[in-house]
C-alpha positions as CSV (number, residue, x, y, z in Angstrom):
1,E,76.2,107.7,188.5
2,E,76.5,105.7,185.2
3,P,73.1,104.8,183.6
4,G,71.4,101.7,184.8
5,R,73.9,101.5,188.0
6,R,72.5,101.0,191.3
7,E,73.9,101.8,194.9
8,A,73.0,98.9,197.0
9,F,75.8,98.6,199.3
10,A,79.4,98.5,199.9
11,A,81.3,95.9,201.8
12,G,84.7,95.6,203.3
13,T,86.7,93.6,205.7
14,D,89.5,93.8,208.2
15,E,90.8,90.6,209.8
16,Q,93.6,89.8,212.2
17,D,94.4,86.0,212.5
18,I,96.7,84.5,215.4
19,T,97.3,80.8,215.1
20,L,99.4,78.3,216.9
21,S,99.7,74.6,216.2
22,Q,101.7,71.6,217.7
23,E,101.9,67.9,216.6
24,L,103.8,65.2,218.5
25,R,104.9,62.0,217.0
26,L,106.2,58.5,217.9
27,A,107.1,56.0,215.6
28,H,108.0,52.4,215.1
29,D,109.2,50.7,212.3
30,G,109.7,46.6,213.1
31,E,110.0,43.8,211.0
32,R,106.6,43.2,210.5
33,L,105.0,45.7,212.7
34,H,104.9,49.3,211.8
35,W,103.1,52.0,213.9
36,I,102.8,55.6,214.7
37,T,100.8,57.5,217.4
38,G,100.7,61.4,218.2
39,L,99.1,64.4,219.8
40,Y,97.6,67.2,218.1
41,F,96.6,70.8,219.4
42,Y,95.6,73.9,217.6
43,H,94.4,77.2,218.9
44,G,93.3,79.8,216.6
45,M,92.2,83.5,217.4
46,T,90.3,85.8,215.0
47,D,89.4,89.3,215.1
48,R,87.2,90.4,212.4
49,R,85.3,93.4,211.3
50,D,82.8,93.8,208.2
51,T,81.6,97.1,207.2
52,L,78.5,97.2,205.4
53,D,77.5,100.6,204.0
54,S,74.3,101.1,202.6
55,G,73.4,103.2,199.7
56,P,70.2,105.0,198.3
57,D,68.9,101.7,196.8
58,F,69.3,99.5,199.8
59,A,66.4,97.0,200.0
60,V,65.4,98.3,203.2
61,P,64.3,102.0,203.2
62,A,64.4,102.8,206.8
63,R,68.1,101.7,206.9
64,R,69.6,103.3,203.8
65,N,72.7,105.6,203.7
66,S,73.9,104.2,207.0
67,P,77.1,102.5,207.6
68,G,77.4,100.0,210.2
69,T,79.7,96.8,211.2
70,Y,79.8,93.5,212.2
71,G,82.1,92.1,214.7
72,Q,83.3,88.8,215.4
73,N,85.5,87.5,217.8
74,L,86.4,84.0,217.4
75,D,88.3,81.5,219.5
76,V,88.9,77.9,218.4
77,K,90.8,75.1,220.0
78,S,91.1,71.8,218.8
79,Y,92.5,68.6,220.5
80,A,93.3,65.2,218.9
81,I,95.1,61.8,219.5
82,F,95.7,59.5,216.9
83,G,97.3,56.3,215.8
84,Q,98.1,53.9,213.0
85,A,99.5,50.4,212.9
86,T,100.4,48.2,210.1
87,Y,101.0,44.4,210.2
88,D,102.5,42.5,207.6
89,F,101.0,39.0,207.7
90,T,103.0,38.0,204.8
91,D,105.2,39.5,202.3
92,R,102.1,39.8,200.2
93,L,99.3,40.5,203.0
94,S,99.2,43.9,205.1
95,V,96.4,45.0,207.3
96,T,96.5,48.4,208.8
97,V,94.2,50.0,211.3
98,G,93.9,53.6,212.7
99,G,91.7,56.0,214.7
100,R,91.5,59.6,215.7
101,Y,89.7,61.1,218.6
102,T,89.2,64.9,218.0
103,K,87.5,67.3,220.4
104,D,86.8,70.8,219.3
105,K,85.9,74.0,221.4
106,K,84.6,77.4,219.7
107,V,83.8,80.7,221.0
108,S,82.1,83.3,218.9
109,D,81.1,86.7,219.9
110,Q,79.3,88.5,217.0
111,A,77.7,92.0,217.5
112,T,76.6,94.7,215.3
113,D,76.8,98.3,216.1
114,P,73.5,100.4,217.0
115,S,73.2,102.0,213.5
116,G,73.8,100.7,210.0
117,P,71.8,98.6,207.5
118,V,71.5,95.6,210.0
119,G,69.7,95.7,213.4
120,A,71.7,95.6,216.4
121,Y,72.5,92.4,218.4
122,F,74.7,90.6,220.3
123,V,75.1,87.0,220.3
124,K,77.9,84.6,222.3
125,L,77.9,81.1,221.2
126,T,80.1,78.1,223.1
127,P,79.5,74.9,221.0
128,E,81.8,71.9,221.6
129,W,81.9,68.6,219.5
130,D,84.0,65.6,219.7
131,S,84.3,62.6,217.2
132,F,86.0,59.2,216.9
133,D,87.0,58.3,213.3
134,P,88.5,54.9,212.8
135,S,90.0,53.3,209.7
136,V,90.9,50.0,208.1
137,T,92.8,49.3,205.1
138,V,93.7,45.7,203.7
139,D,96.5,45.4,200.9
140,Y,97.4,42.3,198.8
141,K,100.1,42.0,196.2
142,V,98.9,39.7,193.6
143,M,102.3,39.9,191.8
144,P,105.3,42.0,192.2
145,D,103.9,44.9,190.1
146,A,100.4,44.6,191.0
147,M,98.6,45.4,194.4
148,V,94.8,45.4,195.3
149,Y,93.7,46.8,198.4
150,A,90.1,47.6,200.1
151,S,89.6,50.4,203.0
152,A,87.1,51.8,205.0
153,R,87.4,55.1,207.0
154,R,85.5,57.6,208.8
155,G,85.8,61.6,208.5
156,F,84.9,64.4,210.4
157,K,84.5,68.3,209.6
158,S,83.7,70.4,212.9
159,G,80.7,72.6,212.7
160,G,80.7,76.4,212.9
161,F,79.0,79.7,212.6
162,Q,77.1,82.0,210.0
163,S,79.4,84.5,208.3
164,L,77.7,88.1,208.1
165,P,74.4,87.2,209.7
166,G,71.7,89.9,209.3
167,T,69.4,88.9,212.1
168,L,70.1,87.5,215.8
169,M,68.2,84.5,214.9
170,L,70.8,83.7,212.0
171,A,73.8,84.8,214.4
172,S,72.2,82.0,216.7
173,T,72.1,79.4,214.2
174,V,74.9,76.9,214.4
175,Y,75.8,74.5,212.0
176,D,76.5,70.9,212.8
177,P,79.6,68.8,212.1
178,E,79.5,66.8,208.7
179,K,80.7,63.3,208.9
180,V,81.4,60.8,206.4
181,W,81.8,56.8,206.0
182,A,84.1,56.4,203.1
183,Y,84.6,53.2,201.1
184,E,87.6,52.2,198.4
185,L,88.0,49.3,196.4
186,G,91.0,49.3,193.9
187,A,93.9,47.9,192.3
188,K,97.6,49.6,191.5
189,T,99.7,48.0,188.6
190,R,102.9,48.4,186.7
191,W,103.3,46.9,183.1
192,L,106.0,46.9,180.3
193,D,108.8,47.1,182.6
194,G,107.4,50.4,184.3
195,R,106.3,52.0,181.0
196,L,102.8,52.1,181.8
197,T,101.2,52.4,185.1
198,A,97.6,52.0,185.7
199,N,95.5,52.6,188.9
200,I,91.7,52.0,189.4
201,A,89.6,52.9,192.2
202,G,85.9,52.4,193.0
203,F,84.8,54.5,195.5
204,W,81.3,55.1,197.9
205,A,80.9,57.8,200.5
206,D,77.8,58.0,202.7
207,I,77.7,61.9,204.4
208,D,75.6,62.6,207.0
209,S,74.8,66.4,207.9
210,Q,76.6,67.6,204.8
211,Q,77.3,71.4,205.1
212,I,75.5,73.3,202.5
213,L,75.4,77.1,201.7
214,R,72.3,78.5,200.9
215,I,70.7,82.0,199.9
216,P,67.3,81.9,201.2
217,S,66.5,85.6,200.2
218,A,68.4,88.4,198.6
219,G,71.6,89.4,200.6
220,V,70.9,86.7,203.2
221,T,73.1,83.5,203.2
222,I,73.3,80.5,205.6
223,I,74.8,77.4,206.1
224,D,72.8,74.5,207.2
225,N,73.1,70.8,207.1
226,A,71.5,68.3,204.6
227,G,70.2,65.1,205.9
228,K,72.4,62.4,204.0
229,T,74.1,62.6,200.6
230,R,76.0,59.9,198.8
231,S,78.9,59.8,196.2
232,K,79.9,56.9,194.2
233,G,82.0,56.2,191.3
234,V,85.2,55.0,189.8
235,D,88.6,57.0,189.7
236,I,91.3,55.8,186.6
237,S,94.8,56.9,186.5
238,L,97.2,55.9,183.9
239,T,100.9,57.1,182.5
240,A,102.7,55.9,179.9
241,R,106.0,56.4,179.0
242,P,106.5,54.8,175.3
243,I,110.1,56.1,175.0
244,A,112.3,57.7,177.9
245,R,111.9,61.5,176.9
246,L,107.8,60.9,176.2
247,R,105.3,60.7,178.7
248,F,101.4,60.7,179.0
249,D,98.9,60.8,181.9
250,L,95.5,60.3,182.0
251,N,93.1,60.6,185.1
252,A,89.3,60.2,184.9
253,T,86.9,60.4,187.6
254,L,83.3,59.1,187.0
255,Q,80.7,59.8,189.7
256,Q,77.5,60.0,190.8
257,A,76.8,62.5,194.0
258,R,73.4,63.1,194.6
259,F,71.4,64.2,197.8
260,R,69.5,61.3,199.2
261,T,67.5,63.3,202.1
262,Y,67.7,67.1,202.2
263,V,64.7,69.1,202.9
264,S,65.1,73.0,203.6
265,N,62.3,75.4,204.2
266,G,59.8,72.6,203.4
267,V,61.3,71.7,199.8
268,S,62.7,68.3,199.4
269,F,66.0,68.2,196.9
270,A,66.3,64.2,197.3
271,G,67.9,63.1,194.1
272,N,69.4,66.2,192.9
273,H,72.9,66.8,192.2
274,Q,75.3,67.9,195.0
275,L,76.9,71.3,194.6
276,R,79.8,71.7,192.3
277,S,80.2,68.0,191.7
278,P,80.4,67.0,188.1
279,D,79.5,63.6,186.9
280,V,82.8,63.6,184.7
281,Q,86.2,64.9,185.2
282,L,89.0,64.3,182.7
283,A,92.5,65.5,182.8
284,F,95.2,64.5,179.9
285,T,98.8,65.6,179.8
286,G,101.4,65.2,177.2
287,E,105.2,65.9,177.8
288,Y,108.2,65.7,175.4
289,V,111.8,66.6,176.2
290,V,113.9,67.7,173.1
291,P,117.4,67.5,174.2
292,L,119.8,70.2,172.4
293,Q,123.4,70.9,173.1
294,A,122.7,73.9,175.3
295,G,120.4,72.2,177.5
296,D,116.7,70.5,177.3
297,V,113.5,72.0,176.1
298,T,110.3,70.6,177.2
299,L,107.1,71.1,175.5
300,H,103.9,70.4,177.8
301,A,100.4,70.4,177.0
302,D,97.4,69.5,179.1
303,Y,93.6,69.8,178.6
304,A,91.1,69.5,181.5
305,Y,87.4,68.6,181.2
306,Q,84.4,68.6,183.6
307,S,81.0,67.9,182.7
308,K,77.9,70.7,184.2
309,V,77.7,71.4,187.7
310,F,75.0,73.3,189.8
311,F,75.8,76.1,192.4
312,D,72.4,75.5,194.4
313,A,70.5,72.4,195.9
314,A,67.7,73.0,193.8
315,N,69.7,72.4,190.8
316,T,68.7,75.6,188.9
317,S,69.3,75.3,185.1
318,A,68.4,78.6,183.8
319,P,70.9,80.5,181.5
320,N,74.2,81.5,183.7
321,A,72.6,80.0,186.8
322,Y,74.7,76.5,186.2
323,Q,77.8,75.8,184.5
324,P,77.6,73.4,181.4
325,G,80.5,71.1,180.5
326,Y,83.6,72.7,179.4
327,G,87.4,72.0,178.3
328,I,90.7,74.0,179.2
329,V,93.6,73.9,177.2
330,N,97.0,74.8,178.6
331,G,100.5,74.9,177.2
332,R,104.1,75.4,178.3
333,I,107.7,75.4,177.0
334,I,110.5,75.1,179.3
335,F,114.2,75.6,178.5
336,S,116.5,74.1,180.9
337,P,120.4,74.6,180.3
338,K,122.9,72.1,181.1
339,D,124.4,72.1,184.5
340,A,122.8,75.1,185.6
341,N,120.3,76.0,188.5
342,W,117.8,77.8,186.5
343,D,115.0,77.3,184.0
344,V,113.0,79.6,182.0
345,A,109.3,78.9,180.9
346,V,106.8,80.5,178.1
347,W,103.4,79.5,179.1
348,G,99.5,80.0,178.2
349,K,96.4,78.9,180.3
350,N,93.2,78.9,178.7
351,L,94.5,79.3,175.4
352,A,91.0,78.7,173.7
353,D,89.9,81.7,175.8
354,K,86.8,79.5,177.3
355,R,84.1,81.5,179.3
356,Y,83.1,79.9,182.3
357,Y,82.1,80.2,186.1
358,R,83.7,79.1,189.2
359,N,80.9,79.9,191.2
360,V,77.6,81.4,191.0
361,A,75.4,82.4,194.1
362,I,71.8,82.4,193.2
363,S,69.1,84.4,194.8
364,G,65.6,84.4,193.4
365,P,65.6,84.7,189.6
366,S,69.0,86.4,189.9
367,G,72.7,85.8,191.0
368,L,76.3,86.8,191.4
369,G,78.7,85.1,189.3
370,T,82.4,84.5,189.7
371,P,84.0,83.8,186.4
372,G,86.9,81.8,185.6
373,D,90.4,83.1,184.4
374,P,90.4,84.3,180.5
375,R,93.2,83.5,178.4
376,T,96.5,84.3,180.2
377,Y,100.2,83.8,179.2
378,G,103.7,84.9,180.6
379,V,107.3,83.9,181.2
380,T,108.5,82.3,184.5
381,L,112.0,82.3,185.8
382,N,113.0,79.7,188.4
383,W,116.4,79.9,189.8
384,R,117.3,76.9,192.6
385,Y,119.7,77.8,195.4
386,R,122.6,75.2,196.0
């Protein structure tokens, strides 16, 4: 055994999935009225076995050195009927209304074996949820190359079951659906004979029962529902083509995503950042095509930045428990021969070899981090069949 190494447990998963989905649509495109309606059906069946083999350093002494399994048979059926209609009142003004009714039925059979690091239990859950989600959008063309719009829509995310629950109580805990009302006000414009495209949108989203992953103690994960959360901000998108072979893109999101009411284990997280929600996200891309006798060479570079993010509702800010702001630089050189159906690219990602976390699962004073990709590079050949 390596010095300082502890053998708590080893985990493995075997999962088999069968899914069937079908969507039927009927559409009409008239002079002023345009509509679409349809039916949707989904059936998913999952047979999953998770093996947890506890070692000599497992947290519960009585269950050390004992392999065990979690078993789950999951059956999910989802039905929906939807429709949307757009009416052009004038050549400039259009109104779109729509709606979707969804009904979900889920059956979960979960069990552990009599031995192993987790106590034996069997639980069968059969929840059902339904939701009607309307939407409305108003578009108005201020001029041929400028359009403003406003929209309001409701969204629905189905509830579910806990993953790898360590006790009967956790296995019996079903988390509720997440629902959101989202509002947007924006403009889409083109300038300078199409050489500049500028879009801007302000957004506001109120979320009820947001599904939050938390780790109440070492080795225990649970998904529960926050009371109310809110996200508001602005999206900006700019595309410039100063000359035919040169293009720049800038995309920016400035937002404030915070819990409004969320109490877990008697602790209020109101006012804290939502998980993995940076206040600032920027993406800048530059691309230039160099014409050669044998073909074109495209020089591409991009830079992406995001401000700090937290990985738990408490917004733990200890070193390595959250991710400070960082930026990533990527580059690519593509050669496209004339009159050919292939191209080749030499590329590099994270050229500055920035170290960062994609996720951190925090448990007490420690946690488990998932690092982002280091500097990588390679060659890609694309072949298009004709």
